[in-house]
C-alpha positions in Angstrom: -0.1 -0.3 0.1 1.1 3.5 -0.7 2.7 5.5 2.3 0.5 8.5 1.7 -3.3 8.9 0.5 -3.0 10.2 -2.7 -4.3 9.6 -6.1 -7.5 7.8 -7.6 -9.4 5.3 -5.1 -9.3 2.9 -7.5 -5.5 2.9 -7.0 -5.6 2.0 -3.5 -8.1 -0.7 -4.3 -5.9 -2.2 -7.2 -3.1 -2.4 -4.7 -5.2 -4.2 -2.2 -6.3 -6.8 -5.1 -2.5 -7.3 -5.7 -2.2 -8.4 -1.9 -5.5 -10.4 -2.0 -4.3 -12.1 -4.9 -1.0 -13.0 -3.5 -3.1 -15.0 -0.8 -5.5 -16.4 -3.2 -2.4 -17.5 -5.4 -1.4 -19.5 -2.4 -4.4 -21.2 -1.9 -4.4 -22.2 -5.7 -1.1 -23.8 -5.0 -2.4 -25.6 -2.2 -5.0 -27.0 -4.2 -2.5 -27.8 -6.9 0.2 -29.4 -4.8 -2.3 -31.3 -2.3 -0.2 -32.8 0.3 -0.7 -35.5 2.1 -1.7 -33.4 5.3 -2.7 -29.9 3.8 -5.0 -29.0 6.6 -2.6 -27.4 8.8 -1.0 -24.9 5.9 -4.7 -24.5 4.3 -5.9 -23.5 7.5 -3.5 -20.4 8.3 -3.6 -19.5 4.6 -7.3 -19.3 3.9 -7.6 -17.4 7.4 -5.2 -14.8 6.6 -6.6 -14.3 3.1 -10.1 -14.4 4.5 -9.3 -11.7 7.2 -7.9 -9.5 4.4 -10.7 -10.1 2.0 -13.3 -9.2 5.0 -11.5 -5.7 5.8 -11.3 -5.0 2.0 -14.8 -5.8 1.4 -16.2 -3.7 4.4 -14.3 -0.8 3.3 -14.9 -1.2 -0.4 -18.4 -1.5 0.3 -19.0 1.4 2.9 -16.9 4.1 1.2 -16.3 3.2 -2.6 -19.6 1.3 -3.4 -21.5 3.8 -1.3 -20.3 6.8 -3.5 -20.6 4.7 -6.7 -24.3 3.1 -6.1 -26.0 6.3 -7.6 -23.7 6.2 -10.7 -23.7 2.4 -11.3 -26.4 1.0 -9.2 -26.8 -2.2 -11.0 -23.1 -2.8 -11.4 -22.4 -2.1 -7.8 -25.2 -4.4 -6.9 -23.5 -7.3 -9.1 -20.1 -6.8 -7.0 -22.2 -6.9 -3.7 -23.8 -9.9 -4.8 -20.1 -11.6 -5.5 -18.9 -10.5 -1.9 -21.7 -12.1 -0.4 -21.1 -15.3 -2.3 -17.4 -15.5 -1.2 -18.8 -14.8 2.5 -21.0 -17.7 2.2 -18.1 -19.7 0.9 -15.7 -18.8 3.6 -18.3 -19.4 6.3 -18.6 -23.3 5.0 -14.8 -23.4 4.5 -14.2 -22.0 8.1 -16.7 -24.9 9.5 -14.7 -27.5 7.4 -11.4 -26.4 8.3 -12.5 -26.6 12.1 -13.1 -30.2 11.8 -9.9 -31.9 13.5 -9.9 -35.3 11.4 -12.6 -34.8 8.5 -14.0 -37.7 6.7 -13.4 -38.6 3.1 -16.8 -36.9 2.0 -15.5 -33.6 4.2 -12.5 -33.6 2.9 -13.8 -33.6 -0.5 -16.2 -30.8 0.2 -13.0 -29.0 1.6 -11.3 -29.2 -1.9 -14.4 -28.2 -3.8 -15.1 -25.4 -1.5 -11.4 -24.1 -1.6 -11.2 -24.3 -5.3 -14.8 -22.4 -5.2 -13.9 -19.9 -2.8 -10.5 -18.9 -4.7 -12.4 -18.9 -7.9 -15.2 -16.5 -6.8 -12.8 -14.2 -5.0 -10.5 -14.0 -8.1 -13.3 -13.2 -10.6 -14.7 -10.7 -8.0 -11.1 -8.8 -8.4 -11.3 -9.1 -12.3 -14.8 -7.5 -13.0 -14.4 -5.0 -10.4 -11.2 -3.6 -12.2 -12.4 -4.6 -15.7 -16.1 -2.9 -15.2 -16.5 -0.6 -12.1 -12.9 0.4 -11.4 -12.7 1.6 -15.2 -16.0 3.4 -15.3 -14.9 5.2 -12.3 -11.5 6.4 -13.7 -13.3 7.6 -16.6 -16.4 9.1 -14.9 -15.5 10.5 -11.2 -14.0 13.9 -10.9 -10.2 13.6 -9.6 -11.3 15.4 -6.5 -14.1 13.2 -5.6 -11.6 10.0 -6.1 -8.8 11.5 -4.0 -11.6 11.9 -1.1 -12.9 8.4 -1.5 -9.0 7.4 -1.6 -8.5 9.4 1.5 -11.6 7.9 3.2 -10.7 4.4 2.7 -6.8 5.1 3.9 -8.2 6.4 6.9 -10.1 3.2 8.0 -7.4 1.0 6.7 -4.9 3.0 9.1 -7.2 2.7 12.1 -7.3 -1.0 11.5 -3.6 -1.8 10.1 -4.6 -4.7 8.4 -3.1 -4.7 5.1 0.4 -3.5 6.2 0.5 -6.1 8.9 -0.8 -9.2 7.0 0.6 -8.5 3.6 4.0 -8.3 5.1 3.8 -12.0 6.4 3.5 -12.9 2.2 
């Protein structure tokens, strides 16, 4: 993340997306290289990714989406639906990851949910950047973009999540 809150709001969100993608890539690697006992590393990785995604979604929805709703209501609603789907998948994943010794069926569900969680979260990033951010960059005045950037920066600074957890990568 930048050291100073300047520039368009979409720049800050794109930088956060790069951090989120690093965690999602780790989840994809775990899926690809499925070990004999992947649960310990999967638990930590999904937990860390989910903390960041949850924080990102909360700030993105409260600040950025709220400001864009009047301009791009249908598109914002679509992004919120995607966020909700990721939240649902994360809830199911968290429940399965708490099972100390999963059955064969639970293990299969865990693999499927992990893959879907990673895929839906990644797809959301792609669509936000391709569709919503591109429109915001074209149509929102620079001063409004800067104000949104400042608001999101202040919320992140208060929580300190991205700087701390991104450093663990």
